[in-house]
N, CA, C and O atoms as a GROMACS GRO file, in nm:
protein
  424
    1MET      N    1   3.245   5.120  -0.799
    1MET     CA    2   3.179   5.091  -0.674
    1MET      C    3   3.101   5.216  -0.632
    1MET      O    4   3.153   5.327  -0.642
    2SER      N    5   2.980   5.199  -0.587
    2SER     CA    6   2.897   5.312  -0.552
    2SER      C    7   2.937   5.370  -0.417
    2SER      O    8   2.997   5.303  -0.333
    3GLN      N    9   2.901   5.497  -0.398
    3GLN     CA   10   2.930   5.564  -0.271
    3GLN      C   11   2.860   5.492  -0.156
    3GLN      O   12   2.915   5.479  -0.047
    4LYS      N   13   2.738   5.447  -0.183
    4LYS     CA   14   2.660   5.378  -0.079
    4LYS      C   15   2.732   5.251  -0.033
    4LYS      O   16   2.740   5.222   0.086
    5LYS      N   17   2.786   5.175  -0.130
    5LYS     CA   18   2.859   5.052  -0.099
    5LYS      C   19   2.986   5.084  -0.020
    5LYS      O   20   3.018   5.014   0.077
    6ILE      N   21   3.058   5.188  -0.061
    6ILE     CA   22   3.180   5.227   0.009
    6ILE      C   23   3.148   5.265   0.153
    6ILE      O   24   3.217   5.222   0.246
    7LYS      N   25   3.044   5.345   0.172
    7LYS     CA   26   3.005   5.385   0.308
    7LYS      C   27   2.967   5.264   0.392
    7LYS      O   28   3.002   5.257   0.510
    8LYS      N   29   2.896   5.169   0.331
    8LYS     CA   30   2.856   5.048   0.403
    8LYS      C   31   2.980   4.968   0.444
    8LYS      O   32   2.989   4.920   0.557
    9ASP      N   33   3.076   4.954   0.351
    9ASP     CA   34   3.199   4.880   0.381
    9ASP      C   35   3.278   4.947   0.493
    9ASP      O   36   3.330   4.880   0.582
   10ILE      N   37   3.286   5.080   0.488
   10ILE     CA   38   3.358   5.153   0.593
   10ILE      C   39   3.288   5.133   0.727
   10ILE      O   40   3.352   5.113   0.830
   11LYS      N   41   3.155   5.138   0.725
   11LYS     CA   42   3.078   5.118   0.849
   11LYS      C   43   3.106   4.980   0.907
   11LYS      O   44   3.126   4.965   1.028
   12GLU      N   45   3.107   4.877   0.820
   12GLU     CA   46   3.136   4.741   0.867
   12GLU      C   47   3.277   4.731   0.924
   12GLU      O   48   3.298   4.665   1.026
   13LEU      N   49   3.372   4.796   0.860
   13LEU     CA   50   3.509   4.794   0.910
   13LEU      C   51   3.517   4.859   1.048
   13LEU      O   52   3.581   4.808   1.139
   14VAL      N   53   3.451   4.973   1.060
   14VAL     CA   54   3.453   5.045   1.188
   14VAL      C   55   3.390   4.960   1.297
   14VAL      O   56   3.439   4.958   1.410
   15GLU      N   57   3.280   4.890   1.264
   15GLU     CA   58   3.217   4.802   1.363
   15GLU      C   59   3.311   4.689   1.404
   15GLU      O   60   3.318   4.655   1.522
   16LYS      N   61   3.382   4.632   1.308
   16LYS     CA   62   3.476   4.524   1.340
   16LYS      C   63   3.590   4.576   1.427
   16LYS      O   64   3.641   4.505   1.514
   17LEU      N   65   3.630   4.700   1.403
   17LEU     CA   66   3.741   4.758   1.480
   17LEU      C   67   3.695   4.809   1.616
   17LEU      O   68   3.776   4.838   1.704
   18GLU      N   69   3.564   4.819   1.633
   18GLU     CA   70   3.504   4.868   1.757
   18GLU      C   71   3.551   5.010   1.791
   18GLU      O   72   3.574   5.043   1.908
   19VAL      N   73   3.565   5.092   1.688
   19VAL     CA   74   3.594   5.235   1.706
   19VAL      C   75   3.508   5.311   1.606
   19VAL      O   76   3.460   5.254   1.508
   20SER      N   77   3.490   5.440   1.631
   20SER     CA   78   3.413   5.520   1.536
   20SER      C   79   3.504   5.565   1.422
   20SER      O   80   3.626   5.560   1.433
   21ALA      N   81   3.442   5.607   1.313
   21ALA     CA   82   3.521   5.652   1.198
   21ALA      C   83   3.613   5.769   1.236
   21ALA      O   84   3.730   5.768   1.197
   22PRO      N   85   3.564   5.870   1.311
   22PRO     CA   86   3.655   5.978   1.352
   22PRO      C   87   3.769   5.927   1.441
   22PRO      O   88   3.883   5.973   1.430
   23GLN      N   89   3.737   5.831   1.529
   23GLN     CA   90   3.842   5.774   1.615
   23GLN      C   91   3.946   5.701   1.530
   23GLN      O   92   4.066   5.711   1.555
   24LEU      N   93   3.898   5.627   1.430
   24LEU     CA   94   3.990   5.555   1.342
   24LEU      C   95   4.082   5.652   1.269
   24LEU      O   96   4.202   5.630   1.260
   25LEU      N   97   4.024   5.760   1.218
   25LEU     CA   98   4.104   5.862   1.150
   25LEU      C   99   4.208   5.920   1.244
   25LEU      O  100   4.324   5.938   1.207
   26GLU      N  101   4.166   5.951   1.366
   26GLU     CA  102   4.259   6.006   1.466
   26GLU      C  103   4.369   5.905   1.498
   26GLU      O  104   4.486   5.941   1.511
   27MET      N  105   4.332   5.778   1.511
   27MET     CA  106   4.431   5.674   1.540
   27MET      C  107   4.534   5.665   1.427
   27MET      O  108   4.653   5.650   1.452
   28ILE      N  109   4.484   5.674   1.304
   28ILE     CA  110   4.576   5.669   1.189
   28ILE      C  111   4.669   5.789   1.192
   28ILE      O  112   4.789   5.776   1.170
   29GLN      N  113   4.612   5.907   1.218
   29GLN     CA  114   4.694   6.028   1.222
   29GLN      C  115   4.796   6.024   1.335
   29GLN      O  116   4.909   6.072   1.319
   30GLN      N  117   4.758   5.967   1.448
   30GLN     CA  118   4.849   5.959   1.562
   30GLN      C  119   4.935   5.832   1.559
   30GLN      O  120   5.016   5.809   1.648
   31GLN      N  121   4.915   5.753   1.457
   31GLN     CA  122   4.990   5.629   1.438
   31GLN      C  123   4.975   5.534   1.557
   31GLN      O  124   5.072   5.472   1.601
   32THR      N  125   4.852   5.523   1.608
   32THR     CA  126   4.825   5.430   1.718
   32THR      C  127   4.740   5.312   1.670
   32THR      O  128   4.676   5.244   1.750
   33VAL      N  129   4.739   5.290   1.541
   33VAL     CA  130   4.664   5.179   1.484
   33VAL      C  131   4.741   5.050   1.513
   33VAL      O  132   4.862   5.044   1.491
   34THR      N  133   4.672   4.950   1.562
   34THR     CA  134   4.739   4.824   1.595
   34THR      C  135   4.752   4.736   1.471
   34THR      O  136   4.691   4.763   1.368
   35ASN      N  137   4.831   4.631   1.483
   35ASN     CA  138   4.845   4.536   1.373
   35ASN      C  139   4.712   4.472   1.338
   35ASN      O  140   4.685   4.442   1.222
   36MET      N  141   4.627   4.450   1.440
   36MET     CA  142   4.495   4.391   1.415
   36MET      C  143   4.413   4.485   1.326
   36MET      O  144   4.348   4.441   1.231
   37HIS      N  145   4.416   4.614   1.358
   37HIS     CA  146   4.343   4.711   1.276
   37HIS      C  147   4.392   4.706   1.132
   37HIS      O  148   4.312   4.702   1.038
   38LEU      N  149   4.522   4.705   1.116
   38LEU     CA  150   4.580   4.704   0.982
   38LEU      C  151   4.545   4.576   0.907
   38LEU      O  152   4.518   4.579   0.787
   39LYS      N  153   4.545   4.464   0.977
   39LYS     CA  154   4.511   4.337   0.912
   39LYS      C  155   4.366   4.338   0.863
   39LYS      O  156   4.338   4.295   0.751
   40ILE      N  157   4.275   4.386   0.946
   40ILE     CA  158   4.134   4.392   0.906
   40ILE      C  159   4.117   4.483   0.784
   40ILE      O  160   4.048   4.448   0.688
   41LEU      N  161   4.180   4.600   0.790
   41LEU     CA  162   4.170   4.694   0.678
   41LEU      C  163   4.235   4.634   0.552
   41LEU      O  164   4.180   4.646   0.442
   42ASN      N  165   4.349   4.572   0.568
   42ASN     CA  166   4.419   4.511   0.456
   42ASN      C  167   4.334   4.400   0.393
   42ASN      O  168   4.322   4.393   0.270
   43ASP      N  169   4.277   4.314   0.476
   43ASP     CA  170   4.192   4.206   0.425
   43ASP      C  171   4.073   4.262   0.347
   43ASP      O  172   4.037   4.209   0.241
   44ALA      N  173   4.013   4.368   0.400
   44ALA     CA  174   3.899   4.429   0.331
   44ALA      C  175   3.941   4.488   0.197
   44ALA      O  176   3.870   4.475   0.097
   45LEU      N  177   4.056   4.552   0.195
   45LEU     CA  178   4.105   4.609   0.069
   45LEU      C  179   4.135   4.500  -0.033
   45LEU      O  180   4.103   4.514  -0.151
   46ILE      N  181   4.197   4.393   0.012
   46ILE     CA  182   4.228   4.281  -0.079
   46ILE      C  183   4.099   4.224  -0.138
   46ILE      O  184   4.093   4.195  -0.257
   47ARG      N  185   3.996   4.207  -0.054
   47ARG     CA  186   3.868   4.155  -0.104
   47ARG      C  187   3.811   4.247  -0.211
   47ARG      O  188   3.762   4.200  -0.314
   48GLU      N  189   3.817   4.379  -0.188
   48GLU     CA  190   3.763   4.474  -0.285
   48GLU      C  191   3.842   4.470  -0.416
   48GLU      O  192   3.784   4.475  -0.524
   49VAL      N  193   3.973   4.461  -0.405
   49VAL     CA  194   4.057   4.454  -0.526
   49VAL      C  195   4.025   4.328  -0.604
   49VAL      O  196   4.013   4.332  -0.727
   50MET      N  197   4.011   4.215  -0.534
   50MET     CA  198   3.982   4.089  -0.603
   50MET      C  199   3.844   4.092  -0.668
   50MET      O  200   3.826   4.039  -0.778
   51LYS      N  201   3.746   4.156  -0.602
   51LYS     CA  202   3.614   4.169  -0.663
   51LYS      C  203   3.625   4.247  -0.793
   51LYS      O  204   3.565   4.210  -0.894
   52GLY      N  205   3.702   4.356  -0.788
   52GLY     CA  206   3.721   4.437  -0.909
   52GLY      C  207   3.791   4.359  -1.018
   52GLY      O  208   3.753   4.368  -1.135
   53PHE      N  209   3.894   4.282  -0.981
   53PHE     CA  210   3.968   4.203  -1.079
   53PHE      C  211   3.878   4.097  -1.140
   53PHE      O  212   3.880   4.075  -1.261
   54ASP      N  213   3.799   4.030  -1.056
   54ASP     CA  214   3.707   3.927  -1.106
   54ASP      C  215   3.605   3.988  -1.202
   54ASP      O  216   3.570   3.927  -1.303
   55SER      N  217   3.558   4.108  -1.169
   55SER     CA  218   3.460   4.174  -1.254
   55SER      C  219   3.520   4.207  -1.390
   55SER      O  220   3.456   4.186  -1.494
   56ILE      N  221   3.643   4.257  -1.391
   56ILE     CA  222   3.711   4.289  -1.517
   56ILE      C  223   3.735   4.162  -1.596
   56ILE      O  224   3.715   4.159  -1.718
   57THR      N  225   3.778   4.057  -1.528
   57THR     CA  226   3.805   3.930  -1.595
   57THR      C  227   3.678   3.874  -1.658
   57THR      O  228   3.681   3.825  -1.771
   58GLU      N  229   3.566   3.880  -1.584
   58GLU     CA  230   3.440   3.832  -1.639
   58GLU      C  231   3.403   3.911  -1.765
   58GLU      O  232   3.356   3.853  -1.863
   59ARG      N  233   3.424   4.041  -1.760
   59ARG     CA  234   3.392   4.126  -1.875
   59ARG      C  235   3.479   4.088  -1.995
   59ARG      O  236   3.431   4.079  -2.108
   60LEU      N  237   3.608   4.067  -1.970
   60LEU     CA  238   3.698   4.029  -2.079
   60LEU      C  239   3.661   3.893  -2.137
   60LEU      O  240   3.665   3.873  -2.258
   61CYS      N  241   3.625   3.799  -2.050
   61CYS     CA  242   3.584   3.666  -2.098
   61CYS      C  243   3.458   3.676  -2.183
   61CYS      O  244   3.446   3.609  -2.285
   62ALA      N  245   3.364   3.760  -2.140
   62ALA     CA  246   3.241   3.779  -2.216
   62ALA      C  247   3.272   3.839  -2.353
   62ALA      O  248   3.213   3.800  -2.454
   63LEU      N  249   3.365   3.935  -2.356
   63LEU     CA  250   3.403   3.994  -2.484
   63LEU      C  251   3.471   3.891  -2.574
   63LEU      O  252   3.448   3.888  -2.695
   64GLU      N  253   3.553   3.807  -2.512
   64GLU     CA  254   3.621   3.703  -2.590
   64GLU      C  255   3.518   3.606  -2.648
   64GLU      O  256   3.527   3.570  -2.766
   65ASP      N  257   3.422   3.564  -2.567
   65ASP     CA  258   3.317   3.474  -2.615
   65ASP      C  259   3.238   3.539  -2.728
   65ASP      O  260   3.204   3.474  -2.827
   66LYS      N  261   3.209   3.667  -2.712
   66LYS     CA  262   3.133   3.739  -2.814
   66LYS      C  263   3.212   3.744  -2.945
   66LYS      O  264   3.157   3.720  -3.053
   67ALA      N  265   3.340   3.774  -2.935
   67ALA     CA  266   3.424   3.783  -3.056
   67ALA      C  267   3.431   3.649  -3.127
   67ALA      O  268   3.416   3.642  -3.249
   68PHE      N  269   3.454   3.542  -3.052
   68PHE     CA  270   3.464   3.410  -3.115
   68PHE      C  271   3.329   3.360  -3.162
   68PHE      O  272   3.319   3.295  -3.266
   69GLY      N  273   3.224   3.390  -3.086
   69GLY     CA  274   3.091   3.344  -3.123
   69GLY      C  275   3.042   3.408  -3.252
   69GLY      O  276   2.981   3.341  -3.335
   70GLU      N  277   3.068   3.537  -3.268
   70GLU     CA  278   3.019   3.608  -3.386
   70GLU      C  279   3.103   3.579  -3.510
   70GLU      O  280   3.053   3.582  -3.622
   71ASN      N  281   3.230   3.551  -3.489
   71ASN     CA  282   3.321   3.544  -3.604
   71ASN      C  283   3.399   3.414  -3.612
   71ASN      O  284   3.496   3.405  -3.687
   72LYS      N  285   3.360   3.316  -3.537
   72LYS     CA  286   3.424   3.184  -3.540
   72LYS      C  287   3.577   3.192  -3.526
   72LYS      O  288   3.650   3.117  -3.589
   73GLY      N  289   3.622   3.285  -3.440
   73GLY     CA  290   3.765   3.292  -3.411
   73GLY      C  291   3.845   3.377  -3.507
   73GLY      O  292   3.963   3.400  -3.483
   74ALA      N  293   3.784   3.423  -3.614
   74ALA     CA  294   3.860   3.502  -3.711
   74ALA      C  295   3.875   3.647  -3.667
   74ALA      O  296   3.963   3.719  -3.716
   75PHE      N  297   3.792   3.689  -3.577
   75PHE     CA  298   3.791   3.827  -3.530
   75PHE      C  299   3.904   3.849  -3.430
   75PHE      O  300   3.925   3.767  -3.341
   76LYS      N  301   3.976   3.958  -3.445
   76LYS     CA  302   4.085   3.985  -3.352
   76LYS      C  303   4.028   4.036  -3.220
   76LYS      O  304   3.951   4.132  -3.217
   77LEU      N  305   4.066   3.971  -3.112
   77LEU     CA  306   4.014   4.010  -2.980
   77LEU      C  307   4.056   4.152  -2.944
   77LEU      O  308   3.980   4.224  -2.880
   78GLU      N  309   4.175   4.191  -2.985
   78GLU     CA  310   4.219   4.327  -2.955
   78GLU      C  311   4.122   4.430  -3.012
   78GLU      O  312   4.096   4.533  -2.950
   79ASP      N  313   4.068   4.401  -3.132
   79ASP     CA  314   3.971   4.491  -3.193
   79ASP      C  315   3.843   4.496  -3.110
   79ASP      O  316   3.783   4.603  -3.093
   80THR      N  317   3.802   4.380  -3.058
   80THR     CA  318   3.683   4.376  -2.973
   80THR      C  319   3.705   4.457  -2.846
   80THR      O  320   3.622   4.538  -2.808
   81TYR      N  321   3.819   4.433  -2.780
   81TYR     CA  322   3.848   4.509  -2.658
   81TYR      C  323   3.852   4.658  -2.688
   81TYR      O  324   3.799   4.740  -2.613
   82GLN      N  325   3.917   4.691  -2.799
   82GLN     CA  326   3.933   4.831  -2.834
   82GLN      C  327   3.797   4.896  -2.858
   82GLN      O  328   3.771   5.007  -2.811
   83LYS      N  329   3.710   4.826  -2.932
   83LYS     CA  330   3.579   4.881  -2.965
   83LYS      C  331   3.487   4.883  -2.843
   83LYS      O  332   3.426   4.985  -2.814
   84GLU      N  333   3.477   4.771  -2.772
   84GLU     CA  334   3.383   4.758  -2.661
   84GLU      C  335   3.426   4.837  -2.537
   84GLU      O  336   3.342   4.896  -2.469
   85MET      N  337   3.554   4.839  -2.509
   85MET     CA  338   3.601   4.902  -2.386
   85MET      C  339   3.665   5.038  -2.411
   85MET      O  340   3.707   5.106  -2.318
   86GLN      N  341   3.674   5.078  -2.536
   86GLN     CA  342   3.728   5.206  -2.576
   86GLN      C  343   3.869   5.227  -2.521
   86GLN      O  344   3.895   5.322  -2.448
   87VAL      N  345   3.958   5.136  -2.557
   87VAL     CA  346   4.097   5.147  -2.516
   87VAL      C  347   4.184   5.150  -2.642
   87VAL      O  348   4.139   5.117  -2.751
   88SER      N  349   4.309   5.191  -2.624
   88SER     CA  350   4.402   5.198  -2.736
   88SER      C  351   4.440   5.057  -2.781
   88SER      O  352   4.420   4.961  -2.706
   89PRO      N  353   4.493   5.043  -2.902
   89PRO     CA  354   4.536   4.910  -2.948
   89PRO      C  355   4.639   4.846  -2.854
   89PRO      O  356   4.638   4.725  -2.833
   90GLU      N  357   4.728   4.928  -2.799
   90GLU     CA  358   4.830   4.876  -2.708
   90GLU      C  359   4.766   4.824  -2.580
   90GLU      O  360   4.802   4.717  -2.530
   91GLU      N  361   4.670   4.902  -2.526
   91GLU     CA  362   4.600   4.858  -2.405
   91GLU      C  363   4.519   4.732  -2.432
   91GLU      O  364   4.512   4.643  -2.347
   92ALA      N  365   4.459   4.724  -2.549
   92ALA     CA  366   4.380   4.606  -2.584
   92ALA      C  367   4.469   4.482  -2.591
   92ALA      O  368   4.431   4.375  -2.542
   93ALA      N  369   4.587   4.496  -2.651
   93ALA     CA  370   4.680   4.383  -2.658
   93ALA      C  371   4.726   4.342  -2.518
   93ALA      O  372   4.742   4.224  -2.489
   94ASP      N  373   4.748   4.442  -2.433
   94ASP     CA  374   4.790   4.415  -2.295
   94ASP      C  375   4.680   4.341  -2.219
   94ASP      O  376   4.708   4.247  -2.145
   95LEU      N  377   4.555   4.384  -2.236
   95LEU     CA  378   4.442   4.317  -2.172
   95LEU      C  379   4.432   4.172  -2.218
   95LEU      O  380   4.406   4.082  -2.138
   96ARG      N  381   4.453   4.150  -2.346
   96ARG     CA  382   4.448   4.014  -2.401
   96ARG      C  383   4.555   3.926  -2.338
   96ARG      O  384   4.529   3.811  -2.301
   97ALA      N  385   4.675   3.980  -2.324
   97ALA     CA  386   4.785   3.904  -2.265
   97ALA      C  387   4.756   3.872  -2.118
   97ALA      O  388   4.783   3.761  -2.072
   98LYS      N  389   4.701   3.969  -2.046
   98LYS     CA  390   4.669   3.947  -1.904
   98LYS      C  391   4.559   3.843  -1.889
   98LYS      O  392   4.565   3.758  -1.800
   99LEU      N  393   4.459   3.848  -1.976
   99LEU     CA  394   4.350   3.750  -1.970
   99LEU      C  395   4.403   3.610  -1.998
   99LEU      O  396   4.366   3.515  -1.930
  100LYS      N  397   4.490   3.598  -2.098
  100LYS     CA  398   4.548   3.468  -2.131
  100LYS      C  399   4.626   3.413  -2.013
  100LYS      O  400   4.615   3.295  -1.980
  101LYS      N  401   4.706   3.499  -1.949
  101LYS     CA  402   4.785   3.456  -1.833
  101LYS      C  403   4.692   3.415  -1.718
  101LYS      O  404   4.717   3.314  -1.651
  102TYR      N  405   4.586   3.493  -1.695
  102TYR     CA  406   4.491   3.462  -1.588
  102TYR      C  407   4.424   3.327  -1.613
  102TYR      O  408   4.411   3.246  -1.521
  103LYS      N  409   4.383   3.302  -1.738
  103LYS     CA  410   4.316   3.176  -1.770
  103LYS      C  411   4.410   3.057  -1.752
  103LYS      O  412   4.368   2.949  -1.710
  104GLU      N  413   4.538   3.077  -1.784
  104GLU     CA  414   4.636   2.969  -1.770
  104GLU      C  415   4.662   2.935  -1.624
  104GLU      O  416   4.690   2.819  -1.591
  105THR      N  417   4.652   3.034  -1.535
  105THR     CA  418   4.682   3.010  -1.393
  105THR      C  419   4.560   2.969  -1.313
  105THR      O  420   4.573   2.924  -1.199
  106SER      N  421   4.440   2.983  -1.371
  106SER     CA  422   4.320   2.946  -1.293
  106SER      C  423   4.259   2.819  -1.341
  106SER      O  424   4.158   2.775  -1.286
   0.00000   0.00000   0.00000
């Protein structure tokens, strides 16, 4: 995520909270943040995490399609993940398992 996007998101959060960024920091330090503030921040964080997860999932699906498309299923996906994403064989196998689980639940 770019710095510009992060700053924009923080600005939007601050506007929703109707406090300035320094005030928000002070509130957090003084522990005077309300449940509403925490809910808004939590919701924003969850959205960002899900965007990141969706982006990774899309990338893994594209790699899977590429592997099967080029090699008619004979190509090991772990090798594709390892080569394309520069991860260890163990990490590649873990990514494959997570993708399979994600596809089964969605």
